[in-house]
Backbone as numpy.savetxt, mean C-alpha at the origin, in Angstrom:
# Nx Ny Nz CAx CAy CAz Cx Cy Cz
2.21 27.75 19.46 2.80 27.59 18.13 3.69 26.34 18.08
4.40 26.07 19.16 5.26 24.90 19.17 4.44 23.62 19.03
3.31 23.55 19.74 2.47 22.36 19.66 1.88 22.23 18.27
1.51 23.32 17.64 0.98 23.32 16.28 1.99 22.66 15.34
3.24 23.09 15.38 4.26 22.57 14.48 4.52 21.10 14.73
4.62 20.70 15.99 4.92 19.32 16.29 3.80 18.39 15.86
2.56 18.80 16.10 1.44 17.96 15.70 1.39 17.78 14.19
1.57 18.86 13.46 1.53 18.77 12.00 2.65 17.88 11.48
3.84 18.01 12.06 4.96 17.22 11.60 4.71 15.74 11.84
4.16 15.41 13.02 3.89 14.01 13.33 2.82 13.43 12.41
1.81 14.22 12.07 0.79 13.75 11.13 1.45 13.40 9.80
2.29 14.29 9.33 2.97 14.05 8.07 3.83 12.80 8.11
4.55 12.59 9.22 5.39 11.41 9.35 4.57 10.13 9.33
3.46 10.14 10.04 2.63 8.93 10.08 2.12 8.56 8.71
1.57 9.54 8.01 1.07 9.28 6.66 2.20 8.81 5.76
3.36 9.44 5.90 4.53 9.09 5.09 4.93 7.64 5.32
5.04 7.22 6.58 5.45 5.87 6.88 4.46 4.85 6.34
3.18 5.12 6.51 2.19 4.15 6.07 2.06 4.08 4.57
2.25 5.18 3.90 2.12 5.14 2.45 3.26 4.38 1.80
4.37 4.16 2.53 5.44 3.34 1.98 4.96 1.93 1.69
3.93 1.46 2.38 3.45 0.10 2.17 3.02 -0.12 0.72
2.41 0.88 0.13 1.93 0.70 -1.24 3.09 0.67 -2.22
4.26 1.19 -1.84 5.41 1.21 -2.73 5.99 -0.19 -2.89
5.98 -0.98 -1.80 6.67 -2.26 -1.83 5.87 -3.32 -2.57
4.56 -3.14 -2.74 3.74 -4.15 -3.42 3.51 -3.73 -4.86
4.55 -3.82 -5.69 4.43 -3.35 -7.07 3.79 -4.39 -7.97
3.43 -5.55 -7.46 2.93 -6.62 -8.33 1.59 -7.14 -7.86
0.62 -6.30 -7.62 -0.61 -6.72 -7.01 -1.94 -6.40 -7.70
-3.60 -5.92 -6.94 -4.91 -6.19 -7.52 -6.38 -5.91 -7.41
-7.56 -5.93 -7.48 -8.82 -5.46 -7.95 -10.02 -5.46 -7.02
-11.21 -5.18 -7.50 -12.37 -4.95 -6.68 -13.10 -6.23 -6.28
-13.81 -6.16 -5.21 -14.74 -7.16 -4.69 -14.81 -7.02 -3.20
-16.01 -7.19 -2.64 -16.18 -7.06 -1.21 -17.28 -7.97 -0.69
-17.24 -9.27 -0.99 -18.23 -10.18 -0.45 -17.92 -10.52 0.99
-18.89 -11.14 1.68 -18.68 -11.55 3.05 -17.75 -12.75 3.09
-16.80 -12.74 4.03 -15.89 -13.86 4.18 -16.65 -15.06 4.70
-16.41 -16.21 4.12 -17.07 -17.43 4.58 -16.04 -18.52 4.78
-15.76 -18.85 6.02 -14.79 -19.91 6.30 -15.37 -21.27 5.96
-16.70 -21.33 5.73 -17.33 -22.60 5.38 -17.07 -22.97 3.92
-16.72 -21.98 3.10 -16.43 -22.28 1.70 -15.20 -23.18 1.59
-15.21 -24.01 0.58 -14.08 -24.91 0.37 -12.85 -24.12 -0.05
-11.72 -24.40 0.57 -10.46 -23.74 0.23 -9.64 -24.69 -0.63
-9.36 -24.34 -1.89 -8.69 -25.27 -2.79 -7.26 -25.64 -2.38
-6.52 -24.73 -1.75 -5.13 -25.01 -1.40 -4.89 -24.80 0.09
-3.93 -25.53 0.65 -3.57 -25.30 2.05 -2.78 -24.01 2.21
-2.68 -23.53 3.44 -2.05 -22.24 3.72 -0.62 -22.16 3.21
0.18 -23.19 3.46 1.59 -23.09 3.06 1.76 -22.95 1.55
0.88 -23.63 0.77 0.95 -23.49 -0.67 0.54 -22.08 -1.11
-0.48 -21.54 -0.48 -0.94 -20.19 -0.82 0.18 -19.18 -0.59
0.79 -19.25 0.59 1.85 -18.29 0.95 3.07 -18.47 0.06
3.45 -19.72 -0.21 4.60 -19.96 -1.08 4.35 -19.42 -2.49
3.14 -19.67 -3.01 2.81 -19.15 -4.35 2.79 -17.63 -4.37
2.26 -17.03 -3.31 2.23 -15.57 -3.22 3.64 -14.99 -3.27
4.54 -15.54 -2.48 5.92 -15.03 -2.46 6.61 -15.26 -3.80
6.40 -16.45 -4.38 7.03 -16.77 -5.66 6.55 -15.86 -6.77
5.23 -15.66 -6.85 4.68 -14.85 -7.93 5.01 -13.37 -7.76
5.03 -12.89 -6.52 5.43 -11.50 -6.29 6.86 -11.27 -6.79
7.75 -12.22 -6.48 9.15 -12.08 -6.92 9.25 -12.14 -8.44
8.47 -13.03 -9.07 8.51 -13.14 -10.53 8.00 -11.87 -11.21
6.88 -11.33 -10.69 6.33 -10.12 -11.29 7.30 -8.94 -11.13
7.90 -8.84 -9.94 8.85 -7.74 -9.70 10.03 -7.83 -10.66
10.51 -9.06 -10.92 11.65 -9.24 -11.82 11.27 -8.99 -13.27
10.01 -9.27 -13.65 9.59 -9.15 -15.05 9.14 -7.74 -15.43
8.78 -6.93 -14.45 8.30 -5.59 -14.74 9.48 -4.64 -14.88
9.77 -4.24 -16.09 10.95 -3.41 -16.35 10.64 -1.92 -16.30
9.55 -1.50 -16.97 9.25 -0.07 -17.03 7.74 0.14 -17.14
7.25 1.18 -16.48 5.86 1.61 -16.69 5.74 3.09 -16.38
4.66 3.69 -16.87 4.36 5.08 -16.55 2.93 5.14 -16.02
2.62 6.21 -15.31 1.27 6.38 -14.77 1.12 7.75 -14.12
-0.07 7.98 -13.60 -0.39 9.26 -12.94 -0.98 8.97 -11.57
-0.66 9.81 -10.61 -1.21 9.70 -9.25 -1.86 11.02 -8.86
-2.92 10.90 -8.07 -3.55 12.07 -7.48 -3.52 11.90 -5.96
-2.72 12.73 -5.31 -2.62 12.72 -3.84 -3.64 13.71 -3.28
-4.40 13.27 -2.29 -5.34 14.15 -1.61 -5.21 13.96 -0.10
-5.28 15.07 0.62 -5.27 14.97 2.08 -6.26 15.95 2.66
-6.98 15.47 3.68 -7.96 16.29 4.40 -7.66 16.16 5.89
-7.46 17.30 6.53 -7.27 17.31 7.99 -8.35 18.16 8.62
-8.98 17.60 9.66 -10.00 18.30 10.42 -9.64 18.23 11.90
-9.47 19.40 12.52 -9.15 19.41 13.94 -8.25 20.56 14.33
-7.68 20.44 15.54 -6.81 21.48 16.09 -5.54 21.60 15.29
-5.03 22.79 15.02 -5.60 24.09 15.34 -6.47 24.66 14.21
-6.46 24.00 13.02 -7.28 24.48 11.90 -7.41 23.37 10.87
-8.46 23.45 10.05 -8.67 22.47 8.98 -7.76 22.78 7.80
-7.30 21.72 7.13 -6.47 21.92 5.95 -6.77 20.84 4.91
-6.73 21.25 3.64 -6.94 20.34 2.52 -5.88 20.61 1.46
-5.52 19.57 0.72 -4.54 19.75 -0.36 -4.69 18.64 -1.39
-4.21 18.92 -2.60 -4.20 17.94 -3.68 -2.97 18.16 -4.54
-2.37 17.08 -4.99 -1.22 17.17 -5.89 -1.32 16.06 -6.94
-1.13 16.42 -8.20 -1.14 15.46 -9.30 0.29 15.26 -9.78
0.69 13.98 -9.92 2.08 13.65 -10.25 2.11 12.60 -11.35
2.95 12.81 -12.35 3.25 11.77 -13.33 4.45 10.95 -12.85
4.39 9.64 -13.05 5.43 8.74 -12.55 5.96 7.89 -13.70
7.29 7.77 -13.76 7.94 6.86 -14.70 8.82 5.91 -13.89
8.53 4.60 -13.98 9.27 3.59 -13.21 10.21 2.82 -14.12
11.41 2.53 -13.59 12.36 1.67 -14.30 12.99 0.72 -13.29
12.97 -0.56 -13.60 13.50 -1.59 -12.71 15.00 -1.36 -12.46
15.48 -1.67 -11.23 14.78 -2.36 -10.16 14.02 -1.47 -9.18
14.22 -0.16 -9.20 13.48 0.67 -8.26 13.55 2.16 -8.54
14.01 2.52 -9.73 14.14 3.94 -10.06 12.80 4.52 -10.47
12.45 5.68 -9.90 11.21 6.36 -10.25 11.49 7.83 -10.47
10.93 8.34 -11.56 11.03 9.76 -11.86 9.66 10.38 -11.68
9.58 11.43 -10.86 8.31 12.09 -10.56 8.29 13.47 -11.19
7.16 13.80 -11.82 6.95 15.12 -12.38 5.66 15.67 -11.82
5.76 16.74 -11.02 4.56 17.34 -10.43 3.81 18.12 -11.50
2.55 17.76 -11.71 1.72 18.40 -12.73 0.97 19.59 -12.16
0.45 19.43 -10.93 -0.31 20.53 -10.32 -0.34 20.37 -8.80
-0.53 21.50 -8.11 -0.67 21.55 -6.65 -1.78 22.53 -6.31
-2.54 22.21 -5.26 -3.50 23.19 -4.76 -3.80 22.89 -3.30
-4.26 23.91 -2.61 -4.58 23.75 -1.20 -3.41 24.10 -0.30
-3.38 23.50 0.90 -2.39 23.81 1.92 -0.97 23.54 1.43
-0.13 24.56 1.45 1.25 24.38 1.04 2.02 23.56 2.05
1.59 23.63 3.32 2.23 22.82 4.36 2.05 21.34 4.03
0.84 20.93 3.70 0.58 19.53 3.38 1.34 19.12 2.12
1.32 19.98 1.10 2.04 19.67 -0.14 3.52 19.41 0.14
4.14 20.32 0.93 5.58 20.23 1.17 5.96 19.17 2.19
5.15 19.02 3.27 5.54 18.16 4.38 4.92 16.78 4.36
3.95 16.55 3.48 3.35 15.22 3.36 3.58 14.67 1.95
3.00 15.32 0.94 3.06 14.78 -0.42 4.50 14.65 -0.93
5.27 15.70 -0.79 6.64 15.65 -1.33 7.53 14.74 -0.50
7.22 14.59 0.80 7.95 13.63 1.62 7.64 12.20 1.19
6.41 11.98 0.75 6.06 10.65 0.23 6.91 10.30 -0.98
7.09 11.26 -1.88 7.90 11.02 -3.07 9.35 10.75 -2.70
9.87 11.53 -1.76 11.24 11.30 -1.30 11.37 9.92 -0.65
10.36 9.54 0.11 10.40 8.25 0.79 10.41 7.07 -0.17
9.75 7.20 -1.30 9.76 6.11 -2.28 11.16 5.86 -2.81
11.90 6.91 -3.01 13.28 6.74 -3.48 14.11 6.02 -2.44
13.94 6.40 -1.17 14.70 5.76 -0.10 14.28 4.30 0.08
12.99 4.01 -0.13 12.47 2.66 0.08 12.87 1.68 -1.01
13.49 2.17 -2.07 13.80 1.31 -3.22 14.99 0.39 -2.98
15.73 0.58 -1.89 16.90 -0.25 -1.64 16.49 -1.69 -1.37
17.37 -2.62 -1.69 17.09 -4.04 -1.48 16.77 -4.33 -0.02
17.49 -3.70 0.90 17.28 -3.96 2.32 15.90 -3.50 2.78
15.46 -2.32 2.36 14.14 -1.83 2.74 13.03 -2.69 2.15
13.20 -3.13 0.91 12.19 -4.00 0.31 12.11 -5.34 1.05
13.26 -5.86 1.45 13.28 -7.13 2.17 12.59 -7.00 3.53
12.83 -5.89 4.23 12.28 -5.70 5.58 10.77 -5.52 5.59
10.19 -5.10 4.48 8.76 -4.79 4.46 7.95 -5.71 3.57
8.58 -6.69 2.95 7.89 -7.55 1.99 6.89 -8.48 2.69
5.89 -8.92 1.93 4.91 -9.90 2.44 5.52 -11.29 2.35
6.37 -11.62 3.31 7.07 -12.90 3.33 6.98 -13.51 4.72
7.30 -14.79 4.79 7.31 -15.48 6.08 8.46 -14.99 6.96
9.42 -14.29 6.39 10.48 -13.69 7.20 9.94 -12.56 8.07
8.92 -11.85 7.55 8.39 -10.69 8.26 7.04 -10.94 8.94
6.28 -11.93 8.48 4.91 -12.11 8.96 4.59 -13.56 9.29
3.66 -13.74 10.22 2.96 -15.00 10.42 1.62 -14.91 9.69
1.31 -15.92 8.88 0.08 -15.95 8.11 -0.87 -16.99 8.69
-2.15 -16.70 8.65 -3.17 -17.70 8.98 -4.33 -17.53 8.03
-5.04 -18.63 7.78 -6.13 -18.63 6.80 -7.43 -18.21 7.47
-8.06 -17.13 6.95 -9.31 -16.62 7.51 -10.52 -17.06 6.72
-10.34 -17.48 5.47 -11.49 -17.90 4.67 -11.18 -17.88 3.19
-12.22 -18.13 2.41 -12.11 -18.16 0.95 -13.38 -17.54 0.38
-13.22 -16.68 -0.63 -14.36 -16.00 -1.24 -14.48 -16.40 -2.71
-15.67 -16.77 -3.11 -15.96 -16.98 -4.53 -16.64 -15.71 -5.04
-16.00 -15.00 -5.96 -16.50 -13.73 -6.46 -16.66 -13.79 -7.97
-17.38 -12.84 -8.58 -17.49 -12.81 -10.05 -16.14 -12.67 -10.75
-15.14 -12.14 -10.04 -13.80 -11.98 -10.62 -12.89 -13.16 -10.33
-13.42 -14.19 -9.66 -12.61 -15.36 -9.33 -12.48 -15.55 -7.83
-11.77 -16.62 -7.45 -11.60 -16.93 -6.03 -10.64 -15.99 -5.34
-10.86 -15.80 -4.04 -10.00 -14.95 -3.21 -9.70 -15.69 -1.91
-8.41 -15.89 -1.63 -8.01 -16.37 -0.31 -7.93 -15.16 0.62
-8.42 -15.33 1.84 -8.35 -14.26 2.84 -7.39 -14.71 3.93
-6.30 -13.96 4.11 -5.27 -14.32 5.08 -5.16 -13.26 6.16
-5.02 -13.71 7.41 -4.69 -12.81 8.51 -3.18 -12.67 8.59
-2.72 -11.45 8.85 -1.28 -11.17 8.97 -0.95 -10.70 10.38
0.15 -11.21 10.91 0.68 -10.72 12.17 2.18 -10.50 12.00
2.67 -9.28 12.22 4.11 -9.04 12.06 4.91 -9.78 13.11
6.08 -10.26 12.73 6.93 -10.99 13.67 7.69 -10.07 14.59
7.77 -8.79 14.23 8.41 -7.79 15.09 7.52 -6.56 15.17
7.65 -5.80 16.24 6.91 -4.55 16.37 7.64 -3.49 15.58
7.17 -3.27 14.38 7.83 -2.37 13.44 6.77 -1.49 12.80
6.97 -0.17 12.81 6.00 0.75 12.25 5.91 0.66 10.73
6.87 -0.02 10.09 6.82 -0.21 8.65 6.04 -1.46 8.27
5.71 -2.30 9.25 4.88 -3.48 9.01 3.48 -3.21 9.52
2.56 -4.14 9.30 1.19 -3.93 9.73 0.53 -5.24 10.12
-0.53 -5.15 10.87 -1.36 -6.32 11.18 -2.73 -6.10 10.55
-3.31 -7.17 10.02 -4.60 -7.03 9.38 -4.89 -8.19 8.47
-5.57 -7.92 7.35 -5.98 -8.95 6.40 -5.51 -8.59 4.99
-5.23 -9.63 4.21 -4.99 -9.45 2.78 -5.90 -10.41 2.02
-6.34 -9.96 0.84 -7.14 -10.77 -0.06 -6.24 -11.14 -1.23
-6.09 -12.44 -1.50 -5.14 -12.92 -2.52 -5.91 -13.58 -3.66
-5.68 -13.11 -4.88 -6.30 -13.69 -6.06 -5.87 -15.15 -6.20
-6.85 -16.06 -6.34 -6.57 -17.49 -6.33 -5.91 -17.98 -7.62
-5.97 -17.20 -8.68 -5.34 -17.60 -9.94 -3.94 -17.01 -10.08
-3.81 -15.72 -9.85 -2.53 -15.04 -10.04 -1.68 -14.99 -8.78
-2.26 -15.32 -7.62 -1.57 -15.20 -6.34 -0.96 -13.81 -6.18
-1.84 -12.83 -6.34 -1.50 -11.43 -6.14 -2.46 -10.84 -5.12
-2.01 -9.85 -4.39 -2.85 -9.23 -3.37 -3.87 -8.32 -4.03
-5.14 -8.58 -3.72 -6.25 -7.79 -4.24 -6.52 -6.59 -3.35
-6.43 -6.80 -2.06 -6.81 -5.77 -1.10 -6.04 -5.97 0.19
-5.76 -4.89 0.88 -5.14 -4.91 2.20 -5.96 -4.03 3.12
-6.23 -4.52 4.33 -6.84 -3.71 5.38 -6.08 -3.98 6.66
-5.68 -2.94 7.37 -4.92 -3.18 8.58 -4.59 -1.92 9.35
-3.63 -2.08 10.25 -3.14 -1.00 11.10 -1.66 -1.21 11.33
-0.95 -0.22 11.85 0.49 -0.38 12.04 0.83 -1.51 12.99
1.96 -2.18 12.71 2.47 -3.17 13.64 2.96 -2.53 14.92
3.25 -1.25 14.85 3.67 -0.46 16.01 3.21 0.97 15.79
2.63 1.57 16.81 2.18 2.96 16.68 3.38 3.85 16.34
3.35 4.53 15.20 4.52 5.30 14.78 4.74 6.59 15.54
3.78 7.02 16.38 3.94 8.30 17.05 3.03 8.40 18.27
3.52 9.04 19.32 2.69 9.32 20.51 1.47 10.15 20.14
1.63 11.06 19.18 0.55 11.98 18.83 -0.59 11.29 18.09
-0.36 10.10 17.58 -1.37 9.40 16.81 -2.05 8.36 17.70
-3.36 8.49 17.84 -4.14 7.57 18.66 -4.44 6.27 17.92
-4.75 6.38 16.63 -5.10 5.20 15.85 -4.89 5.48 14.37
-4.43 4.47 13.64 -4.26 4.60 12.19 -4.84 3.38 11.51
-5.64 3.60 10.48 -6.21 2.52 9.69 -5.80 2.71 8.23
-5.46 1.60 7.57 -5.05 1.68 6.17 -5.88 0.73 5.32
-6.11 1.11 4.07 -6.82 0.26 3.11 -6.19 0.49 1.74
-5.74 -0.59 1.11 -5.14 -0.51 -0.22 -5.90 -1.43 -1.16
-6.08 -1.00 -2.40 -6.65 -1.85 -3.44 -5.73 -1.81 -4.66
-5.78 -2.89 -5.46 -4.87 -3.04 -6.58 -5.63 -3.40 -7.84
-5.03 -3.14 -9.00 -5.68 -3.38 -10.29 -4.70 -4.12 -11.20
-5.24 -5.00 -12.05 -4.39 -5.74 -12.97 -4.18 -4.94 -14.24
-2.91 -4.74 -14.61 -2.53 -4.04 -15.83 -1.66 -4.99 -16.64
-2.19 -5.48 -17.76 -1.53 -6.55 -18.51 -1.33 -7.76 -17.58
-0.10 -8.18 -17.36 0.16 -9.32 -16.47 0.53 -8.90 -15.05
0.45 -7.62 -14.76 0.98 -7.11 -13.49 -0.12 -6.48 -12.65
0.04 -6.57 -11.33 -0.92 -6.00 -10.39 -0.28 -4.79 -9.73
-0.87 -3.64 -9.93 -0.31 -2.37 -9.48 -1.29 -1.66 -8.56
-0.80 -0.76 -7.69 -1.72 -0.03 -6.80 -2.80 0.72 -7.56
-4.03 0.66 -7.05 -5.15 1.39 -7.66 -5.62 2.52 -6.76
-5.69 2.25 -5.47 -6.17 3.27 -4.53 -5.65 2.94 -3.14
-5.17 3.97 -2.44 -4.72 3.84 -1.06 -5.46 4.85 -0.20
-5.79 4.45 1.01 -6.43 5.36 1.96 -5.84 5.11 3.34
-5.38 6.16 3.97 -4.83 6.09 5.31 -5.54 7.11 6.18
-6.11 6.65 7.28 -6.84 7.55 8.18 -6.21 7.48 9.57
-5.79 8.64 10.08 -5.15 8.73 11.38 -5.94 9.63 12.31
-6.15 9.17 13.54 -6.82 9.95 14.57 -5.76 10.50 15.51
-5.72 11.84 15.66 -4.72 12.51 16.48 -5.24 12.63 17.91
-4.37 12.47 18.87 -4.77 12.50 20.29 -5.43 13.81 20.69
-5.08 14.91 20.04 -5.67 16.20 20.38 -7.04 16.39 19.75
-7.53 15.38 19.04 -8.89 15.45 18.52 -9.00 15.59 17.02
-7.90 15.71 16.32 -7.95 15.87 14.87 -8.02 14.54 14.14
-8.33 14.61 12.86 -8.39 13.43 12.01 -7.77 13.78 10.66
-6.82 12.96 10.20 -6.15 13.18 8.93 -6.45 12.01 8.00
-6.92 12.30 6.79 -7.22 11.27 5.79 -6.39 11.54 4.55
-5.54 10.58 4.20 -4.75 10.66 2.98 -5.26 9.64 1.99
-5.48 10.03 0.74 -5.83 9.08 -0.30 -4.91 9.30 -1.50
-4.60 8.20 -2.18 -3.80 8.26 -3.40 -4.54 7.47 -4.47
-4.88 8.13 -5.56 -5.54 7.50 -6.70 -4.50 7.28 -7.80
-4.42 6.06 -8.31 -3.46 5.70 -9.36 -4.23 5.47 -10.66
-3.77 6.05 -11.76 -4.51 5.91 -13.00 -3.57 6.06 -14.21
-4.12 5.76 -15.39 -3.41 5.93 -16.67 -2.11 5.13 -16.73
-2.15 3.90 -16.19 -0.96 3.05 -16.27 -0.70 2.63 -17.72
0.58 2.51 -18.03 1.00 1.93 -19.31 2.30 1.19 -19.07
2.28 -0.15 -19.32 3.50 -0.94 -19.21 4.30 -0.72 -20.49
5.50 -0.16 -20.34 6.30 0.18 -21.52 7.40 -0.84 -21.81
7.74 -1.68 -20.81 8.74 -2.72 -21.06 8.58 -3.79 -20.00
8.55 -5.06 -20.45 8.43 -6.18 -19.52 8.89 -7.45 -20.22
9.07 -8.51 -19.42 9.42 -9.82 -19.94 8.29 -10.79 -19.58
8.12 -11.88 -20.37 7.03 -12.83 -20.10 7.15 -13.46 -18.72
6.00 -13.76 -18.12 5.96 -14.42 -16.81 5.79 -15.91 -16.97
6.50 -16.70 -16.16 6.25 -18.15 -16.16 4.91 -18.46 -15.52
4.35 -19.61 -15.81 3.07 -20.00 -15.24 3.25 -20.73 -13.92
2.15 -20.77 -13.15 2.13 -21.55 -11.91 1.71 -22.97 -12.25
2.44 -23.95 -11.75 2.11 -25.36 -12.04 1.50 -25.99 -10.81
C-alpha cells in the first residue's frame, strides 16, 4: 500500500510540474507538421529570431487583459497497481497580469486523479503567476541556449525551428524544439522533455504543446504529457483548450 501511494503521488507531481509549461506561454500558436529542411532559406539570423520572439511575447502578455475559455483535462494511467482514467471540464476566466478564476463544470472517473492531478494543476497555475516564476520559466536567453535547426514553408506561413537547451538543470525547464511563426514570432509548437528528471519514479517524460491564434493572441490549444513509470506504468495527460473569447485587450505594435 505504501508503494501504491508513493507511485501515484509522484505521477501526479510529474504531470503537475510539466503542465506548468503551458501556463507561462500565454501568447502563442497553430497546426502544421512538415519535414524540417535545413536547406531551405532562412530569412532572418538566429539572434534576430530570438530577439523578436522575446519582444513579441512580452508585448502580447502586456496587451492581453482578459479572456475566457474552457478546458478539458483527461488522464489515462495503465500499469501497477491498477488502471485509472479521469476527465474534468473547467471554465477559465483570465485577468491580467496573472489572475485566473476556475469553475469546475464536470468530473468523472478516478477521484484520485481528479483530486491529486487535475486540481493540483489548477492550484499550480495560481502559484506560477508570480513575476519570479514567470521569469524563471520564460523562453528567454536568460534561461535557454537557442540554436537554429531549420526553416519550414507551410500553407500557414513560414516556421523557424529552434533547438532549446536549458542553461540550468531545472525540472521546470525543458530541452527540445520549438516552432516559431515567422510573421508573428509566436511559438506554434513545442516538443521536448524535462531539463531535469523530476522524480526517481519517472523513467521518461515527453511533452508536446500546440497553440492557436485567437484575434491577435496565441493561446494554448492542446497539451500532451506522457510519463513512463519505472515500475512499468504509463501516464498520459492531455488538456484540450476551446471556446476562447478575448474580452479585453489593447492594440499590439507591429514588428519593423
